[in-house]
N, C-alpha and C positions, 0 to 999 in steps of 0.2 A: 481149501476147497475151492477148487476150478468150477466155473459156471459157463456152462454152454447151452444150457438151454431152461426156460423159464416156462413153468406152467400157470396158465392163467384159469382162474375160476368165474363163472359170470353166468350173467341172464341169457336165455333164449331167446328173452324178449327185450324190448327197448326200453322199457320203464317210462315213466312218465316226464320226466327232466330230459332236456336233451343233452345235458352236460355229462350222461351217462353214455350215451351212445360215441361223443366227442373224447371221453376219456378213452374209451375201447381203442378210438382211432389212433389216438396220441400214445399210448400203451406199445401197441404195435409197431409204431413208425420208430419208437424208440429201443425196441427190443431189434427190431432189424440194424437200425445204426448201429448198435453196440455189437452188431455180427454174431447174436445169440440165436436159436431157435424156438421158434413158440410151441408149446405141447398144451393143445386143449380138447375141447370135448368135442370137437367137429361140427358144431353148429355151424351153420352159416347164415343163419337170421339174429335178429337181435344184437345184443352188445358182443353175444359169441361170432357173429360175421364180423363186427366192426372191428375187434380186434384183428381177426386173421386177415382181412381185408388191408389194415393197417399196415400190417408186415408183409404180405404179399405185393402191396403197390410200391414198397419202398426195397424190394430187393430180396428180401428175408425169407426165411426156410420155415414150414409149417408143418407140424405131425398133428394131424385130427385123428382122436379116437372116440368111437363111437359105437354103441350097442346097435345090434341090425335094427330091433324094435322102434330105436328112435329116427332111423336114417330120415324118413318121409316125415315125421314129425318137428325136427329141428331142420333140416337141411333139404337141399334137392341134390339128387344124384348127379346133374349137370354141373351143380356150385363146386360140389364135393370132387369132382374132377381137377379143379385147378390147385387142389393143396399138393403139397411136393409128396407127402407120406399120408395114407388113407390107411387106419387100423380099425375093423368092423369087428366088435367082441361079440360073444354070447348075451354077454349080460352086463347090468351096472358093478358088479362086483371086480368083473375082469377088466373090464373099462378104469376102473379107480386104480388097480392094482398095476396095470400098464402105464398111467397115467404117471404115478409115483416114479416106478423104473427107470424112464425116461425123463425125469426131470432132476434137476439141480438145486430149484427154486421154485417157490407158490407167491403167486400174487391173487388176491382176491378182489373183484371186482363188485359192483352191486348186483344184486341176483335174490333168487327165490330162497325157498326150502331145500332145494337141491344145490345149490351154492353153497350154505350157511352147513350142510350136512358134509360136502366135501372138505370144506376147510377146519371143521371142529374136528374130523376124524382124522387130519395131518396133525393137529395140534395134539391131538390124544396119544396118538403115536410118538409126538415129540416130548412129551409129558414121562411116558414111559420108557425113554431114551433109546425110542429105535432109530432116530435120525436127528441130526443138526442142521438139516437144511434151510436156508433162510425163509421166512413166512412173512408175508405183507397183509395189511387190510390197507386197499386203496380208498381211503375214507373220501369219497366224493360228495361235495355237499355234505357233510357228516352223515352220510347214510349208514354207516356200522356203529355210530356213537350207542345207540341202544344196546348192540350186542356187544361191544366195550365196557359198557356199564354194567350187564350182566357179569361178565368173566370177573370183572372186580368186585361184584358182589359176591361171587361163589368163592373169591381169594379171600374175602374177609372174614366170610363164615367159616373157614376151614378145609376147603372140599377141592381146592386145587393144589395138591401136593409137590415138593419138587418145581414150583413156580419158576425158577430159575430156567427150567428148561423149556418155558413156556413164554416166550416172550416176542411176539410178532412184533413186528413194525409196522406204525401207523403211521402214513404218509398223504397228505389232502393232495400235494402236488401230482399230475402224472409223471411230470418229467423228472422228478428226485427218485421214483421208484427203482429205475435198473441201477444209476449210481449208488442208492443204498445198499442195493441186493450183492453189488460187487465190492462195497467197502465192508458188509459183514463177512463176505463170505472168506474175504482175505483173514478174517481172525479165527474160520473154523478150521479145525484138524478132523476130516471125517473118520469115522469108525468104522473099521476093517469090518467088511463082511454086512455093513447094515441093511443094504438093498436086498441081501438074500434073506435077512431075519425077516423083512417086511412082507414078503414073496410068501413067506409061510405062515404068516397071521390069517 
């Protein structure tokens, strides 16, 4: 599997720990340094904005995908003009599908309910055999430990079938994320037409 772009899910708020914003900047820098494109939710505030700024400041390419109703909530129209590519969708459903279709891997930084919902859907599609794209929990300061404990609990109780298909990488150091994705991708043979299948879900 070839990795050309990485989707990053994260909060549109900065969070209480400065390490979250720092991680966003560092991940963006790393994505640019590896010659990859960032695909993200289009926000220019919070951790979202930090990731995009990290990519752009280091000469990388950014695709922002945002529904019309969130433009003024998660960004400013002036700041959005700085992105290399901006896609404005009608709703959240269209946004999520566009993000999937344009991404070869997924990274989840700290965030709230929306961030959680996005990565859980990607994990669900993996469990159903609809894709094999690498998935990463960027576990900054142990942020995702409660979520990972819950996944382990569900698995132990017999509610995660085909668990071999749901194996997200859990990485604490941002600098290790992109190399780990590239390493995982080198072992994956993509399923023909998997993007077309997802687009019909």
